[in-house]
N, C-alpha and C positions, 0 to 999 in steps of 0.2 A: 479453727481447723476446717470447719465446713465451708467457709468462704474461700480458703486457699486450696482446697482439694481440686476444684475444676482447673485452676491454673497449673497445678502439678500434673494433672492428667493431660493437659494440652502441651506441656513443656516439651516432651519428645518430638511431637509433630512440628512445633514451632522451631525447635533447635535444628531438626533435620532440614526444614525449609530454609532456615538461615544459612546453614552450611552449604546447601545446594546453590544458593545465590552468591554467597560471599567468597567461596573457594575459587570458582572460575574467575571472578573479578580480581582477586588478589594475584592469581597466576598470570592474568593478562597484564596487570600492573608491573609484575616482576619482569615478564618477557619484554615489555615495552622499554625497559630501562637497561637491557643487556643486549650484546651482540650475539644473537642465536640464529644460526643458519643450519638447516638440516643437512647441508653438505659438509658442515664442520661441527658436528654435534658436541665435540669436546670443548669448544671455545664459547664461554659465556662471560665475557668481560663486561664490566659495568661501563656504559657509555652515556648515561644521563638522558638528555633529550635529543640525542642524535637521530634516533629512529623517527621521532616526530618530524624533525627537520627533513630527513630523507623522504618521508612519506609526502609531506606538503610540497616539496620541490620536485616530486615525480612529474615527468612531462604530461602524464595523463590526469593529474590531480584536478587542474582547473576544468578540463573537459568533463570529468566525472561529477564534479559539483554542479556544473551547469546542466548536465543530462539528468542528474537526480532532481534538481529543482523543476526542470521542464516536465519530467515524468510525473512528479508529485502533483504539480498544479494542473496538468492536463487531465490526469486520471480523476482527481477530486472534482474538477469542473464537470467532466462528463458524467460521473456517477451522481453528483448532486442534481444537476439539471435533468439528466435522464431518469434518475430515481423518482424525482418529484412528478415528472410527466407520466411515468408508468403507474405510479401510485394513484394519481388522479384518474387514470383510465380504468383501473380495476377497483376503484373505491365504491362505485355504485353497483347495485345488484344486477346481474345478468346471468343467463343460463351458462353453466360451466365455469363460473367465477372461481370456485375452489380449485378446479384443475388448472386453470390459467395461473393462479397464484403459486401453486406448487411448481409449475414449469418455470415461472419467473425466478423463483428462489433456487432452483436446482443447480445452476452453474456455480454458485458459491461453494458447493460441496465437492466440486471437481478438484483433484489435486493439481497444484501449479504445474508440475512437470507434464501431466496428462493434458492439461489445458494448453500448454505451449506446443506439444506434439500435435494436438488436434488442429490448432491454427496453422502450424507450420506445414503440415502435409495436406490437410483437407481444404483449407481456406486460402492460404497465401502462396501455395506452390505455383510458379509461373507456367507450368505445363499442364497439370491436371487439377489444379485447385479450383474451388468454386468461383472465386473472383476472376480467375483466368478464363474460365468457360463463359462467364457473363460478358467479359470484355470481347471474346471472340464472337459471341452471339450478336453483340452490338456493332461488330465490324471494327473493333479497336484492337490495338496491340496490347497483349497482356503485360502487366507490370511485375517485375521481380521485387516485391515489396520488401523482403528482408535484406536485400542488397542495396536497393535504391533509396528506400525510406526506412532504415532499421529502427530508429527511435520511435517513429510514428507507429510502426508495426507492433513494437513492444507495448506501447501505450494502449493500443486497441486490445491487445491480448489481456493485459492486466485490467483494463476498464471493464471488459466483458465479464471477468470473474468477480469484480467488486461491485458491479452495478446491482446485482440482486441483494447484497447486504444493505445498501442505501435504500433500495426499494422497500425492503422488509421493514426498516425503521420508519420510513415515511408512511407506509400502509398502516402500521400500528398506531402512529400518531394521528392519522386522519380519522381513526375510529372514535377518538375523543373530541372531535370537532363539534361544536354546538350547532346542531341542525336547525334549531329554532332561530338562532341568530342569522343563519344563512337564508332561511325562509323570510325572515323579517326584512333583511337587506333586499331580497328580490321583490318583495311587496313595495318597498320604498323606491324601486326603479333602478337598482344597481344591476349592471350587466355582468356577464361571467368574468370579464377581465377585472372589473372593480372588486368583485367578490374575492378573486384570487389574490390581488395585490393588497387589499385592505383587511381581509379576514384569514384566508388560507395561509398565505406566506408568513404573516406574523405568528400564526399558530405553529408553524414548522420551524421557527427560529431556533429553539433549543435542540430539536432533532438534527438540524443541519449542523449546528456546532459540534454535536456529539459525533456525527458521521465524519466531519472534517478532522477532528482530533484523532479518532481511532484509525482512520485511513492514513493520515500523515505519519503516525508512529509506525504502522506496519509497513507502509510502502517505502520507507527509507531503506528497508532491507530486501527489496525485490532482487532476487538472484536467479531462481530456477528458470524463469521465463527467458532471461537474457542468455543464460548458459546453454539452454536447449535450442534456442533459435538462432541468434546472431553471434554468440560467443564474444560479445562486447564490440564487435566490428560492424562494418569494415573500419579498420583503423581503431579509433576510440569513439566512433560516432554513437554507439549505444552502451558505452561503459559507464556504469553508475558507481557510486561509492562502494556498495557491497561487492560489486564485481572487481573493482580495483583492489580491494582487500584480498579477495580470492586469488588474484593474479600474484600479489606479493607473497601470499602464504604457500600456494601449491604450484605456482609456475616458477617463481624465483626462489622458493624454499626458504624465504626469509621470515621466520616466525616473529622476530623482534619488530620489524617494520609493519607486519600484518597486525600485530597486537596494538601498536601505536595507532594504526588506522581504525581498528575496532573501538578503541577508546575515544578517538575523534568522533566516530559515528554515534557512540553512546552520549557524548556531550551534546552533539547536534540534536539528537532525538529528545534529550531532556530539556533543552532550550525550547524546542518546538512544543513539547508537552506543557511546560510551565506557561508559555504564552497562550496556548489554547485553553488550558484550564481556567486561566483568568478571564478569557473571553467567554467561556461557558458560565463562569460565575456571574459575570455582568448580565448575561441573558437570564439567569435564574433570578437575579435581583429585580 
């Protein structure tokens, strides 16, 4: 009885968590298999895989997949490279290092909507934004970033918020780097580049894999930044998979097609997660 008591005490929490996860999934599965439009709430005819077919054949589907992949790869590349660079800069002791580290990490705690509004009005506005004022100061014509380069603008906004996360992971990892090994390499004539490529970078292999896995899973669902700044446009130039699901659900009022798109995104995220978990497992071996 003593051995089973902890399990019985944990059962309510585990059961609640299970229901909290499984009920929305089952509802999404159900809605994806029926014709359910909010404009016709009484009609819920079973239509099988027709919602999936409609979602995949949507004119914006191919563009949304391409934009999602570009956004994912660009943000991950920027955060990994930039995070390693910033971590190396603040790794050695200097006056005010603690304050600098806090400032580097702070953007990660800004809400996505507030982050998007900050960039939209203070940085990227073609009239009074910081980048517009810099262009005028240099004698150049200001660029309307959100109109002329929408996906690039969204990438910069998302990368700015996720860069501190990568930087924090790499700073923590560098604390465990063997200093004696670095000093020995210097005494043997290794230059800074050789130390980085042969000692520091291999040491950061596991943290890099973790950062890539976590960011890939979360960045598939980027939505607030796009909704607040570009609205998926112009046209479909900044529409990603999450925003396409939103358009089907709340603009076309088609819950069935939106549910099918959500399941497609779940499958895509799980495929990426399985691949990256295996990659991390190889690094751990």
